[in-house]
DRENPA-3360 file (N, C-alpha, C; in nm, 2 decimals, always signed):
BEGIN
1 = MALLPYIT = +0.08/-0.12/+0.00/+0.00/+0.00/+0.00/+0.09/+0.12/+0.00 ~ +0.05/+0.22/-0.08/+0.13/+0.34/-0.09/+0.10/+0.43/+0.03 ~ +0.21/+0.50/+0.07/+0.19/+0.60/+0.19/+0.12/+0.72/+0.14 ~ +0.13/+0.75/+0.02/+0.04/+0.86/-0.04/-0.07/+0.80/-0.12 ~ -0.19/+0.85/-0.12/-0.29/+0.80/-0.20/-0.27/+0.82/-0.35 ~ -0.32/+0.73/-0.43/-0.31/+0.74/-0.57/-0.41/+0.85/-0.62 ~ -0.37/+0.93/-0.71/-0.45/+1.03/-0.77/-0.54/+0.96/-0.87 ~ -0.67/+0.96/-0.85/-0.76/+0.90/-0.94/-0.79/+0.98/-1.07;
9 = DEEATGHV = -0.85/+0.92/-1.17/-0.88/+0.99/-1.29/-0.97/+1.11/-1.27 ~ -1.07/+1.09/-1.17/-1.16/+1.19/-1.14/-1.10/+1.31/-1.07 ~ -0.99/+1.28/-0.99/-0.92/+1.39/-0.92/-0.82/+1.46/-1.01 ~ -0.78/+1.40/-1.12/-0.68/+1.46/-1.20/-0.73/+1.58/-1.28 ~ -0.67/+1.70/-1.26/-0.71/+1.82/-1.33/-0.58/+1.88/-1.39 ~ -0.60/+1.97/-1.49/-0.49/+2.05/-1.55/-0.38/+1.96/-1.60 ~ -0.26/+1.99/-1.56/-0.14/+1.92/-1.61/-0.14/+1.77/-1.58 ~ -0.20/+1.74/-1.46/-0.21/+1.60/-1.42/-0.30/+1.52/-1.51;
17 = ATLFKHNR = -0.41/+1.58/-1.55/-0.51/+1.52/-1.64/-0.44/+1.49/-1.78 ~ -0.36/+1.59/-1.82/-0.29/+1.58/-1.95/-0.19/+1.47/-1.94 ~ -0.12/+1.46/-1.83/-0.02/+1.36/-1.81/-0.08/+1.22/-1.81 ~ -0.19/+1.21/-1.74/-0.26/+1.08/-1.74/-0.31/+1.04/-1.88 ~ -0.36/+1.14/-1.96/-0.41/+1.11/-2.09/-0.29/+1.06/-2.18 ~ -0.18/+1.12/-2.17/-0.06/+1.07/-2.25/-0.01/+0.94/-2.20 ~ -0.01/+0.91/-2.07/+0.03/+0.78/-2.02/-0.06/+0.67/-2.08 ~ -0.19/+0.70/-2.07/-0.29/+0.61/-2.12/-0.27/+0.58/-2.27;
25 = KLYGRVAN = -0.24/+0.68/-2.35/-0.22/+0.67/-2.49/-0.10/+0.58/-2.52 ~ +0.01/+0.61/-2.45/+0.13/+0.53/-2.47/+0.13/+0.39/-2.42 ~ +0.08/+0.38/-2.29/+0.09/+0.25/-2.22/-0.04/+0.17/-2.20 ~ -0.15/+0.24/-2.24/-0.28/+0.18/-2.22/-0.34/+0.19/-2.08 ~ -0.26/+0.25/-1.99/-0.30/+0.27/-1.85/-0.21/+0.38/-1.79 ~ -0.25/+0.42/-1.67/-0.16/+0.51/-1.59/-0.10/+0.43/-1.48 ~ +0.03/+0.42/-1.48/+0.10/+0.34/-1.37/+0.08/+0.40/-1.24 ~ +0.08/+0.32/-1.14/+0.06/+0.37/-1.00/+0.17/+0.46/-0.96;
33 = AIRVAAHS = +0.29/+0.44/-1.01/+0.40/+0.53/-0.97/+0.37/+0.67/-1.02 ~ +0.31/+0.68/-1.14/+0.27/+0.82/-1.19/+0.16/+0.87/-1.11 ~ +0.06/+0.79/-1.07/-0.05/+0.84/-0.99/+0.00/+0.89/-0.86 ~ +0.10/+0.83/-0.79/+0.15/+0.88/-0.67/+0.23/+1.01/-0.69 ~ +0.32/+1.00/-0.79/+0.40/+1.12/-0.83/+0.32/+1.24/-0.87 ~ +0.20/+1.22/-0.91/+0.11/+1.33/-0.96/+0.08/+1.43/-0.85 ~ +0.11/+1.39/-0.72/+0.09/+1.49/-0.61/+0.19/+1.61/-0.64 ~ +0.30/+1.58/-0.71/+0.39/+1.69/-0.75/+0.40/+1.67/-0.91;
41 = PKLAQTIF = +0.32/+1.74/-0.98/+0.31/+1.73/-1.13/+0.45/+1.74/-1.19 ~ +0.54/+1.82/-1.14/+0.67/+1.83/-1.21/+0.75/+1.70/-1.19 ~ +0.74/+1.64/-1.07/+0.80/+1.51/-1.05/+0.74/+1.40/-1.14 ~ +0.61/+1.40/-1.15/+0.54/+1.30/-1.24/+0.59/+1.32/-1.39 ~ +0.60/+1.45/-1.43/+0.64/+1.48/-1.57/+0.79/+1.43/-1.59 ~ +0.87/+1.44/-1.49/+1.01/+1.40/-1.50/+1.02/+1.25/-1.51 ~ +0.94/+1.18/-1.43/+0.93/+1.03/-1.44/+0.88/+0.98/-1.57 ~ +0.78/+1.05/-1.62/+0.72/+1.01/-1.75/+0.82/+1.04/-1.86;
49 = GFNVPALR = +0.89/+1.16/-1.85/+0.99/+1.20/-1.95/+1.11/+1.10/-1.95 ~ +1.14/+1.03/-1.84/+1.25/+0.93/-1.84/+1.20/+0.80/-1.90 ~ +1.07/+0.76/-1.87/+1.02/+0.63/-1.91/+1.00/+0.62/-2.06 ~ +0.96/+0.73/-2.12/+0.93/+0.72/-2.27/+1.06/+0.69/-2.34 ~ +1.16/+0.76/-2.33/+1.28/+0.72/-2.41/+1.35/+0.59/-2.36 ~ +1.33/+0.56/-2.24/+1.39/+0.44/-2.19/+1.32/+0.31/-2.25 ~ +1.20/+0.33/-2.28/+1.12/+0.21/-2.33/+1.12/+0.20/-2.49 ~ +1.15/+0.31/-2.55/+1.15/+0.31/-2.70/+1.27/+0.25/-2.76;
57 = EEITGNLP = +1.25/+0.15/-2.84/+1.36/+0.07/-2.90/+1.45/+0.15/-2.99 ~ +1.38/+0.24/-3.07/+1.46/+0.32/-3.17/+1.55/+0.42/-3.10 ~ +1.53/+0.45/-2.97/+1.61/+0.55/-2.90/+1.73/+0.47/-2.83 ~ +1.69/+0.37/-2.76/+1.80/+0.30/-2.68/+1.87/+0.20/-2.77 ~ +1.80/+0.13/-2.86/+1.87/+0.04/-2.95/+1.92/-0.09/-2.89 ~ +1.91/-0.10/-2.76/+1.96/-0.22/-2.69/+1.87/-0.34/-2.69 ~ +1.75/-0.32/-2.64/+1.66/-0.43/-2.62/+1.53/-0.40/-2.69 ~ +1.46/-0.50/-2.74/+1.32/-0.48/-2.80/+1.23/-0.43/-2.69;
65 = VRLKAMVI = +1.13/-0.35/-2.72/+1.03/-0.30/-2.63/+0.96/-0.42/-2.56 ~ +0.93/-0.52/-2.63/+0.86/-0.63/-2.57/+0.94/-0.70/-2.46 ~ +1.07/-0.71/-2.48/+1.15/-0.77/-2.37/+1.16/-0.68/-2.25 ~ +1.17/-0.55/-2.28/+1.18/-0.45/-2.17/+1.05/-0.46/-2.09 ~ +0.93/-0.47/-2.15/+0.81/-0.48/-2.08/+0.80/-0.61/-2.00 ~ +0.85/-0.72/-2.05/+0.85/-0.84/-1.98/+0.94/-0.83/-1.85 ~ +1.06/-0.76/-1.87/+1.15/-0.74/-1.75/+1.08/-0.66/-1.64 ~ +1.01/-0.56/-1.69/+0.93/-0.47/-1.59/+0.83/-0.55/-1.52;
73 = LKTSMLNG = +0.75/-0.63/-1.60/+0.65/-0.71/-1.54/+0.70/-0.81/-1.44 ~ +0.81/-0.88/-1.48/+0.87/-0.98/-1.39/+0.92/-0.92/-1.26 ~ +0.99/-0.80/-1.27/+1.04/-0.73/-1.16/+0.92/-0.69/-1.06 ~ +0.81/-0.64/-1.12/+0.70/-0.60/-1.04/+0.64/-0.72/-0.97 ~ +0.63/-0.84/-1.04/+0.58/-0.96/-0.98/+0.67/-1.00/-0.86 ~ +0.80/-1.00/-0.88/+0.89/-1.04/-0.78/+0.88/-0.95/-0.65 ~ +0.85/-0.83/-0.68/+0.84/-0.73/-0.57/+0.70/-0.72/-0.51 ~ +0.61/-0.81/-0.55/+0.48/-0.82/-0.49/+0.38/-0.70/-0.53;
81 = CAH = +0.41/-0.64/-0.65/+0.32/-0.54/-0.69/+0.19/-0.59/-0.74 ~ +0.08/-0.54/-0.69/-0.05/-0.60/-0.72/-0.11/-0.55/-0.86 ~ -0.06/-0.43/-0.90/-0.11/-0.37/-1.03/+0.00/-0.34/-1.12;
% end
């Protein structure tokens, strides 16, 4: 359980709503890390700004996006993340 509550879609306004919209467009959902970081929109934008190039294969050129996503999923499962 997070020490800070997640920002819900209904609570998101302004920059946070825009950030959530772009997260949903790129990843199909808004990650809980972004929902918690949204308490400080500049922090959430920084995290999102790091994740986008880190996951794009044409930028990093190291690993396919599918493999990166599987590594993220496996790490989350090993750490007991529910979502």
